ZAPAMAR-166027 format. One record per residue (C-alpha): residue number from 1; residue in three letters; x, y, z. Coordinates in steps of 0.1 Angstrom, whole numbers, plus 5000, padded with zeros to 4 digits. Example, Ala and Ser with C-alpha at 12.3 -4.5 7.8 and 13.67 -1.06 7.14 Angstrom:
<recs>
(rec 1; "ala"; (5123; 4955; 5078))
(rec 2; "ser"; (5137; 4989; 5071))
</recs>
This chain:
<recs>
(rec 1; "met"; (4843; 2718; 7957))
(rec 2; "ala"; (4809; 2733; 7956))
(rec 3; "ser"; (4789; 2715; 7927))
(rec 4; "asn"; (4780; 2745; 7907))
(rec 5; "pro"; (4795; 2776; 7923))
(rec 6; "pro"; (4782; 2812; 7909))
(rec 7; "his"; (4802; 2818; 7877))
(rec 8; "asp"; (4799; 2840; 7844))
(rec 9; "arg"; (4818; 2817; 7821))
(rec 10; "arg"; (4823; 2779; 7822))
(rec 11; "asp"; (4858; 2782; 7808))
(rec 12; "gln"; (4869; 2807; 7836))
(rec 13; "leu"; (4854; 2785; 7863))
(rec 14; "arg"; (4875; 2755; 7848))
(rec 15; "gln"; (4906; 2776; 7850))
(rec 16; "ile"; (4903; 2783; 7884))
(rec 17; "glu"; (4893; 2745; 7892))
(rec 18; "ser"; (4923; 2733; 7875))
(rec 19; "gly"; (4945; 2753; 7898))
(rec 20; "leu"; (4930; 2743; 7933))
(rec 21; "leu"; (4951; 2733; 7960))
(rec 22; "glu"; (4941; 2702; 7983))
(rec 23; "gly"; (4910; 2711; 8004))
(rec 24; "glu"; (4903; 2744; 7984))
(rec 25; "gln"; (4869; 2751; 7973))
(rec 26; "val"; (4856; 2775; 7947))
(rec 27; "ile"; (4831; 2802; 7958))
(rec 28; "ala"; (4824; 2822; 7927))
(rec 29; "val"; (4842; 2831; 7895))
(rec 30; "tyr"; (4830; 2864; 7879))
(rec 31; "asp"; (4837; 2879; 7844))
(rec 32; "ala"; (4851; 2912; 7845))
(rec 33; "ile"; (4847; 2941; 7822))
(rec 34; "gly"; (4870; 2971; 7814))
(rec 35; "thr"; (4907; 2969; 7807))
(rec 36; "gly"; (4933; 2948; 7822))
(rec 37; "thr"; (4913; 2923; 7842))
(rec 38; "gly"; (4896; 2892; 7829))
(rec 39; "phe"; (4880; 2877; 7856))
(rec 40; "ile"; (4881; 2872; 7895))
(rec 41; "gly"; (4879; 2839; 7913))
(rec 42; "leu"; (4870; 2836; 7949))
(rec 43; "thr"; (4879; 2803; 7968))
(rec 44; "asn"; (4880; 2795; 8006))
(rec 45; "arg"; (4919; 2803; 8007))
(rec 46; "arg"; (4923; 2831; 7982))
(rec 47; "val"; (4916; 2857; 7955))
(rec 48; "ile"; (4927; 2849; 7920))
(rec 49; "val"; (4927; 2877; 7896))
(rec 50; "gln"; (4935; 2874; 7857))
(rec 51; "asp"; (4954; 2902; 7845))
(rec 52; "arg"; (4957; 2908; 7808))
(rec 53; "ser"; (4972; 2941; 7811))
(rec 54; "phe"; (5009; 2928; 7802))
(rec 55; "val"; (5028; 2937; 7772))
(rec 56; "gly"; (5028; 2914; 7746))
(rec 57; "arg"; (4993; 2900; 7752))
(rec 58; "lys"; (5009; 2883; 7784))
(rec 59; "val"; (4982; 2871; 7810))
(rec 60; "ala"; (4990; 2865; 7845))
(rec 61; "leu"; (4967; 2847; 7872))
(rec 62; "thr"; (4977; 2864; 7905))
(rec 63; "ser"; (4967; 2847; 7936))
(rec 64; "ile"; (4961; 2868; 7966))
(rec 65; "pro"; (4961; 2851; 8000))
(rec 66; "tyr"; (4932; 2866; 8023))
(rec 67; "ser"; (4957; 2873; 8048))
(rec 68; "lys"; (4976; 2896; 8027))
(rec 69; "ile"; (4945; 2919; 8018))
(rec 70; "thr"; (4946; 2948; 8040))
(rec 71; "ser"; (4910; 2961; 8028))
(rec 72; "val"; (4883; 2958; 8003))
(rec 73; "ser"; (4863; 2986; 7986))
(rec 74; "val"; (4829; 2987; 7967))
(rec 75; "val"; (4830; 3014; 7939))
(rec 76; "ser"; (4796; 3020; 7925))
(rec 77; "asn"; (4785; 3038; 7894))
(rec 78; "lys"; (4747; 3046; 7894))
(rec 79; "ser"; (4750; 3073; 7868))
(rec 80; "trp"; (4736; 3049; 7840))
(rec 81; "gly"; (4701; 3048; 7857))
(rec 82; "gly"; (4685; 3013; 7859))
(rec 83; "ser"; (4700; 2983; 7872))
(rec 84; "phe"; (4703; 2966; 7838))
(rec 85; "phe"; (4731; 2992; 7829))
(rec 86; "ser"; (4745; 2997; 7863))
(rec 87; "thr"; (4779; 2983; 7869))
(rec 88; "gly"; (4799; 2977; 7901))
(rec 89; "ala"; (4835; 2977; 7910))
(rec 90; "ile"; (4856; 2963; 7939))
(rec 91; "ala"; (4891; 2974; 7950))
(rec 92; "ile"; (4913; 2950; 7966))
(rec 93; "his"; (4941; 2967; 7987))
(rec 94; "val"; (4973; 2944; 7991))
(rec 95; "gly"; (5001; 2966; 8009))
(rec 96; "ala"; (5008; 2993; 7981))
(rec 97; "gln"; (4990; 2973; 7952))
(rec 98; "thr"; (4953; 2979; 7944))
(rec 99; "tyr"; (4933; 2956; 7923))
(rec 100; "glu"; (4904; 2969; 7908))
(rec 101; "val"; (4878; 2946; 7891))
(rec 102; "glu"; (4845; 2959; 7874))
(rec 103; "phe"; (4817; 2938; 7869))
(rec 104; "arg"; (4783; 2940; 7849))
(rec 105; "gly"; (4758; 2948; 7878))
(rec 106; "glu"; (4763; 2955; 7912))
(rec 107; "gln"; (4752; 2922; 7929))
(rec 108; "lys"; (4786; 2905; 7918))
(rec 109; "ser"; (4807; 2933; 7933))
(rec 110; "his"; (4787; 2933; 7965))
(rec 111; "his"; (4790; 2895; 7966))
(rec 112; "val"; (4829; 2897; 7960))
(rec 113; "his"; (4832; 2925; 7988))
(rec 114; "asn"; (4812; 2905; 8012))
(rec 115; "val"; (4832; 2871; 8007))
(rec 116; "ile"; (4867; 2888; 8010))
(rec 117; "leu"; (4853; 2909; 8039))
(rec 118; "his"; (4845; 2876; 8058))
(rec 119; "tyr"; (4877; 2861; 8051))
(rec 120; "ile"; (4898; 2893; 8062))
(rec 121; "ser"; (4878; 2899; 8093))
</recs>
């Protein structure tokens, strides 16, 4: 496991670390903004998305093996102007399902995109 992978919140990193499989390593854990998604974790085996959109305040951690991802998209919003206010989003396509995750800052969305693309190529 990387000694200190990029992450926004230590509690999210620890949640991902607590569920690692043997030989699995954390690449990054980023907090998400907007409705539904709490955070995204990237490991050398899978993408882990926390989904808070369930009825009754239920929360799901969804593991998506890289082999099941059919494509990944970067969605940018530069309408706010400067990079301080800009956001970036990615869309992860798994069969008919799409997981969209929005971040503060475009650097995180590009990093997530590039990691996923590396593992699905």
